[in-house]
Each structure stands twice: as structure tokens, then as C-alpha cells.
N, CA, C and O atoms as a GROMACS GRO file, in nm:
protein
  288
    1UNK      N    1   0.085  -0.117  -0.003
    1UNK     CA    2  -0.013   0.011  -0.001
    1UNK      C    3   0.076   0.128   0.012
    1UNK      O    4   0.156   0.148   0.104
    2UNK      N    5   0.052   0.209  -0.097
    2UNK     CA    6   0.141   0.345  -0.100
    2UNK      C    7   0.056   0.453  -0.043
    2UNK      O    8  -0.063   0.464  -0.069
    3UNK      N    9   0.118   0.526   0.031
    3UNK     CA   10   0.070   0.652   0.102
    3UNK      C   11   0.147   0.776   0.076
    3UNK      O   12   0.267   0.786   0.098
    4UNK      N   13   0.078   0.860   0.033
    4UNK     CA   14   0.189   1.001  -0.025
    4UNK      C   15   0.235   1.065   0.111
    4UNK      O   16   0.324   1.150   0.100
    5UNK      N   17   0.187   1.038   0.239
    5UNK     CA   18   0.241   1.097   0.328
    5UNK      C   19   0.335   1.010   0.427
    5UNK      O   20   0.398   1.056   0.523
    6UNK      N   21   0.332   0.889   0.388
    6UNK     CA   22   0.429   0.792   0.463
    6UNK      C   23   0.572   0.848   0.451
    6UNK      O   24   0.638   0.849   0.555
    7UNK      N   25   0.621   0.887   0.354
    7UNK     CA   26   0.761   0.931   0.364
    7UNK      C   27   0.771   1.046   0.457
    7UNK      O   28   0.872   1.050   0.527
    8UNK      N   29   0.676   1.150   0.472
    8UNK     CA   30   0.682   1.250   0.542
    8UNK      C   31   0.670   1.207   0.714
    8UNK      O   32   0.724   1.268   0.806
    9UNK      N   33   0.598   1.106   0.724
    9UNK     CA   34   0.573   1.037   0.863
    9UNK      C   35   0.707   0.986   0.903
    9UNK      O   36   0.744   1.001   1.020
   10UNK      N   37   0.784   0.925   0.816
   10UNK     CA   38   0.896   0.852   0.846
   10UNK      C   39   1.011   0.956   0.900
   10UNK      O   40   1.104   0.927   0.975
   11UNK      N   41   0.985   1.062   0.852
   11UNK     CA   42   1.075   1.187   0.886
   11UNK      C   43   1.041   1.264   1.018
   11UNK      O   44   1.110   1.355   1.064
   12UNK      N   45   0.925   1.215   1.073
   12UNK     CA   46   0.861   1.284   1.180
   12UNK      C   47   0.769   1.394   1.162
   12UNK      O   48   0.731   1.460   1.259
   13UNK      N   49   0.730   1.418   1.042
   13UNK     CA   50   0.639   1.522   0.989
   13UNK      C   51   0.508   1.469   0.984
   13UNK      O   52   0.461   1.425   0.880
   14UNK      N   53   0.428   1.472   1.125
   14UNK     CA   54   0.309   1.428   1.119
   14UNK      C   55   0.167   1.516   1.133
   14UNK      O   56   0.052   1.475   1.141
   15UNK      N   57   0.219   1.656   1.134
   15UNK     CA   58   0.132   1.764   1.165
   15UNK      C   59   0.019   1.771   1.038
   15UNK      O   60   0.027   1.864   0.958
   16UNK      N   61  -0.074   1.680   1.026
   16UNK     CA   62  -0.157   1.709   0.926
   16UNK      C   63  -0.297   1.685   0.965
   16UNK      O   64  -0.329   1.587   1.033
   17UNK      N   65  -0.387   1.781   0.920
   17UNK     CA   66  -0.538   1.759   0.970
   17UNK      C   67  -0.586   1.649   0.904
   17UNK      O   68  -0.524   1.588   0.817
   18UNK      N   69  -0.715   1.620   0.953
   18UNK     CA   70  -0.780   1.504   0.922
   18UNK      C   71  -0.814   1.516   0.759
   18UNK      O   72  -0.792   1.420   0.685
   19UNK      N   73  -0.863   1.632   0.712
   19UNK     CA   74  -0.892   1.660   0.602
   19UNK      C   75  -0.779   1.639   0.506
   19UNK      O   76  -0.797   1.573   0.403
   20UNK      N   77  -0.660   1.694   0.536
   20UNK     CA   78  -0.530   1.684   0.460
   20UNK      C   79  -0.507   1.527   0.432
   20UNK      O   80  -0.491   1.481   0.319
   21UNK      N   81  -0.506   1.456   0.539
   21UNK     CA   82  -0.499   1.315   0.523
   21UNK      C   83  -0.615   1.245   0.437
   21UNK      O   84  -0.582   1.165   0.350
   22UNK      N   85  -0.727   1.269   0.457
   22UNK     CA   86  -0.838   1.227   0.384
   22UNK      C   87  -0.817   1.259   0.231
   22UNK      O   88  -0.861   1.181   0.147
   23UNK      N   89  -0.758   1.360   0.200
   23UNK     CA   90  -0.732   1.412   0.056
   23UNK      C   91  -0.627   1.322  -0.010
   23UNK      O   92  -0.622   1.316  -0.132
   24UNK      N   93  -0.544   1.252   0.067
   24UNK     CA   94  -0.451   1.180  -0.005
   24UNK      C   95  -0.456   1.022   0.052
   24UNK      O   96  -0.363   0.971   0.114
   25UNK      N   97  -0.573   0.960   0.023
   25UNK     CA   98  -0.587   0.809   0.092
   25UNK      C   99  -0.472   0.721   0.017
   25UNK      O  100  -0.425   0.735  -0.096
   26UNK      N  101  -0.444   0.622   0.122
   26UNK     CA  102  -0.343   0.536   0.077
   26UNK      C  103  -0.412   0.441  -0.061
   26UNK      O  104  -0.533   0.418  -0.073
   27UNK      N  105  -0.336   0.408  -0.128
   27UNK     CA  106  -0.363   0.336  -0.266
   27UNK      C  107  -0.297   0.211  -0.279
   27UNK      O  108  -0.178   0.205  -0.250
   28UNK      N  109  -0.364   0.096  -0.324
   28UNK     CA  110  -0.278  -0.028  -0.332
   28UNK      C  111  -0.211  -0.024  -0.486
   28UNK      O  112  -0.261   0.027  -0.587
   29UNK      N  113  -0.101  -0.084  -0.474
   29UNK     CA  114  -0.019  -0.099  -0.609
   29UNK      C  115   0.050  -0.234  -0.586
   29UNK      O  116   0.084  -0.265  -0.472
   30UNK      N  117   0.072  -0.310  -0.685
   30UNK     CA  118   0.130  -0.427  -0.682
   30UNK      C  119   0.286  -0.424  -0.635
   30UNK      O  120   0.352  -0.325  -0.665
   31UNK      N  121   0.338  -0.513  -0.572
   31UNK     CA  122   0.495  -0.486  -0.530
   31UNK      C  123   0.576  -0.523  -0.647
   31UNK      O  124   0.679  -0.463  -0.679
   32UNK      N  125   0.530  -0.616  -0.704
   32UNK     CA  126   0.600  -0.652  -0.835
   32UNK      C  127   0.528  -0.625  -0.947
   32UNK      O  128   0.415  -0.671  -0.960
   33UNK      N  129   0.592  -0.541  -1.047
   33UNK     CA  130   0.532  -0.513  -1.168
   33UNK      C  131   0.604  -0.549  -1.286
   33UNK      O  132   0.719  -0.588  -1.270
   34UNK      N  133   0.554  -0.542  -1.403
   34UNK     CA  134   0.625  -0.596  -1.511
   34UNK      C  135   0.663  -0.477  -1.614
   34UNK      O  136   0.576  -0.395  -1.642
   35UNK      N  137   0.777  -0.468  -1.663
   35UNK     CA  138   0.803  -0.349  -1.743
   35UNK      C  139   0.756  -0.382  -1.888
   35UNK      O  140   0.783  -0.488  -1.945
   36UNK      N  141   0.675  -0.273  -1.945
   36UNK     CA  142   0.594  -0.297  -2.035
   36UNK      C  143   0.677  -0.326  -2.171
   36UNK      O  144   0.638  -0.410  -2.252
   37UNK      N  145   0.789  -0.253  -2.188
   37UNK     CA  146   0.888  -0.272  -2.285
   37UNK      C  147   0.981  -0.397  -2.306
   37UNK      O  148   1.005  -0.457  -2.411
   38UNK      N  149   1.029  -0.423  -2.177
   38UNK     CA  150   1.122  -0.547  -2.167
   38UNK      C  151   1.051  -0.680  -2.116
   38UNK      O  152   1.094  -0.792  -2.142
   39UNK      N  153   0.951  -0.659  -2.052
   39UNK     CA  154   0.871  -0.761  -1.993
   39UNK      C  155   0.929  -0.828  -1.858
   39UNK      O  156   0.895  -0.935  -1.808
   40UNK      N  157   1.024  -0.740  -1.812
   40UNK     CA  158   1.110  -0.782  -1.706
   40UNK      C  159   1.044  -0.730  -1.575
   40UNK      O  160   1.014  -0.611  -1.569
   41UNK      N  161   1.023  -0.804  -1.480
   41UNK     CA  162   0.977  -0.782  -1.351
   41UNK      C  163   1.055  -0.689  -1.270
   41UNK      O  164   1.178  -0.696  -1.277
   42UNK      N  165   1.005  -0.610  -1.201
   42UNK     CA  166   1.078  -0.506  -1.100
   42UNK      C  167   0.979  -0.482  -0.988
   42UNK      O  168   0.857  -0.496  -0.994
   43UNK      N  169   1.058  -0.440  -0.877
   43UNK     CA  170   0.989  -0.401  -0.748
   43UNK      C  171   0.938  -0.246  -0.761
   43UNK      O  172   1.007  -0.155  -0.807
   44UNK      N  173   0.823  -0.233  -0.718
   44UNK     CA  174   0.770  -0.112  -0.709
   44UNK      C  175   0.777  -0.056  -0.569
   44UNK      O  176   0.670  -0.058  -0.509
   45UNK      N  177   0.874  -0.009  -0.510
   45UNK     CA  178   0.886   0.022  -0.375
   45UNK      C  179   0.959   0.165  -0.361
   45UNK      O  180   1.021   0.218  -0.453
   46UNK      N  181   0.943   0.210  -0.252
   46UNK     CA  182   1.009   0.360  -0.221
   46UNK      C  183   0.944   0.410  -0.095
   46UNK      O  184   0.865   0.340  -0.032
   47UNK      N  185   0.973   0.520  -0.063
   47UNK     CA  186   0.940   0.597   0.071
   47UNK      C  187   0.803   0.616   0.097
   47UNK      O  188   0.762   0.652   0.208
   48UNK      N  189   0.712   0.590  -0.026
   48UNK     CA  190   0.569   0.608   0.002
   48UNK      C  191   0.510   0.468   0.046
   48UNK      O  192   0.397   0.460   0.096
   49UNK      N  193   0.585   0.365   0.027
   49UNK     CA  194   0.521   0.239   0.059
   49UNK      C  195   0.513   0.230   0.200
   49UNK      O  196   0.613   0.252   0.268
   50UNK      N  197   0.397   0.198   0.253
   50UNK     CA  198   0.373   0.179   0.404
   50UNK      C  199   0.377   0.055   0.461
   50UNK      O  200   0.427   0.040   0.573
   51UNK      N  201   0.326  -0.045   0.395
   51UNK     CA  202   0.322  -0.178   0.422
   51UNK      C  203   0.272  -0.280   0.317
   51UNK      O  204   0.212  -0.240   0.217
   52UNK      N  205   0.295  -0.408   0.338
   52UNK     CA  206   0.239  -0.499   0.227
   52UNK      C  207   0.100  -0.557   0.267
   52UNK      O  208   0.076  -0.606   0.377
   53UNK      N  209   0.011  -0.547   0.162
   53UNK     CA  210  -0.108  -0.602   0.216
   53UNK      C  211  -0.101  -0.750   0.218
   53UNK      O  212  -0.032  -0.814   0.140
   54UNK      N  213  -0.186  -0.806   0.323
   54UNK     CA  214  -0.202  -0.936   0.361
   54UNK      C  215  -0.077  -0.982   0.467
   54UNK      O  216  -0.070  -1.096   0.512
   55UNK      N  217   0.007  -0.887   0.497
   55UNK     CA  218   0.108  -0.928   0.586
   55UNK      C  219   0.072  -0.840   0.717
   55UNK      O  220  -0.006  -0.745   0.708
   56UNK      N  221   0.131  -0.878   0.835
   56UNK     CA  222   0.131  -0.794   0.942
   56UNK      C  223   0.193  -0.661   0.919
   56UNK      O  224   0.297  -0.662   0.854
   57UNK      N  225   0.148  -0.545   0.962
   57UNK     CA  226   0.202  -0.424   0.918
   57UNK      C  227   0.361  -0.422   0.960
   57UNK      O  228   0.450  -0.412   0.876
   58UNK      N  229   0.385  -0.432   1.095
   58UNK     CA  230   0.539  -0.445   1.113
   58UNK      C  231   0.621  -0.546   1.025
   58UNK      O  232   0.734  -0.512   0.987
   59UNK      N  233   0.576  -0.655   0.994
   59UNK     CA  234   0.644  -0.748   0.904
   59UNK      C  235   0.667  -0.697   0.769
   59UNK      O  236   0.776  -0.703   0.710
   60UNK      N  237   0.544  -0.639   0.716
   60UNK     CA  238   0.558  -0.566   0.574
   60UNK      C  239   0.649  -0.456   0.581
   60UNK      O  240   0.717  -0.429   0.482
   61UNK      N  241   0.656  -0.390   0.685
   61UNK     CA  242   0.758  -0.274   0.688
   61UNK      C  243   0.895  -0.311   0.697
   61UNK      O  244   0.987  -0.251   0.642
   62UNK      N  245   0.904  -0.406   0.766
   62UNK     CA  246   1.038  -0.474   0.775
   62UNK      C  247   1.096  -0.537   0.654
   62UNK      O  248   1.218  -0.534   0.637
   63UNK      N  249   1.014  -0.596   0.565
   63UNK     CA  250   1.051  -0.639   0.460
   63UNK      C  251   1.082  -0.553   0.335
   63UNK      O  252   1.166  -0.573   0.247
   64UNK      N  253   0.989  -0.446   0.350
   64UNK     CA  254   1.017  -0.324   0.257
   64UNK      C  255   1.142  -0.255   0.279
   64UNK      O  256   1.216  -0.219   0.188
   65UNK      N  257   1.166  -0.236   0.412
   65UNK     CA  258   1.314  -0.176   0.441
   65UNK      C  259   1.415  -0.251   0.396
   65UNK      O  260   1.513  -0.203   0.339
   66UNK      N  261   1.398  -0.391   0.422
   66UNK     CA  262   1.498  -0.492   0.327
   66UNK      C  263   1.534  -0.457   0.223
   66UNK      O  264   1.648  -0.422   0.194
   67UNK      N  265   1.409  -0.465   0.129
   67UNK     CA  266   1.412  -0.460  -0.010
   67UNK      C  267   1.481  -0.329  -0.055
   67UNK      O  268   1.572  -0.330  -0.138
   68UNK      N  269   1.439  -0.228  -0.002
   68UNK     CA  270   1.471  -0.090  -0.040
   68UNK      C  271   1.629  -0.080   0.008
   68UNK      O  272   1.699  -0.015  -0.068
   69UNK      N  273   1.680  -0.125   0.100
   69UNK     CA  274   1.824  -0.124   0.136
   69UNK      C  275   1.913  -0.214   0.025
   69UNK      O  276   2.022  -0.181  -0.020
   70UNK      N  277   1.851  -0.314   0.000
   70UNK     CA  278   1.912  -0.401  -0.104
   70UNK      C  279   1.924  -0.336  -0.244
   70UNK      O  280   2.022  -0.345  -0.317
   71UNK      N  281   1.803  -0.267  -0.274
   71UNK     CA  282   1.803  -0.195  -0.401
   71UNK      C  283   1.884  -0.099  -0.430
   71UNK      O  284   1.929  -0.085  -0.544
   72UNK      N  285   1.918  -0.010  -0.319
   72UNK     CA  286   1.976   0.097  -0.305
   72UNK      C  287   2.145   0.084  -0.263
   72UNK      O  288   2.212   0.186  -0.246
   0.00000   0.00000   0.00000
């Protein structure tokens, strides 16, 4: 799940009103996508990724952090 404010929350910037938070709801994106041109699979991760659907939040966040560390 990607959430535009997640990267800001990580940095401690959490001072957003309910209406501001509601204006940018989380959205679901596949973790693994396929590149249209090459057909190769790639990870769709970054600072906006908050957790992995279907996994406990803490476990998903830990996996995302490991994947991001490995990719960068």
C-alpha cells in the first residue's frame, strides 16, 4: 500500500489535519510489476510504500526496508 504522507511520517512530519490526510488516501499497487517494454519484472517500492497487504504491518514494513536497502 502506498501512502503519499508515509515518507513524511518517517521523517517525523505528522502535523496534518484529518481533511489533509483524507485528501491523500492510501492506494494499493502491486509490489512486483512488469516493465511494458522489456517484460522484465521489477519491484515497485520507495518511501511512499507503507506496508504490504496481506502481511502484518510490522512484518511488511521490515520487508520493505530490507528490499529498499538491497535495491539502493
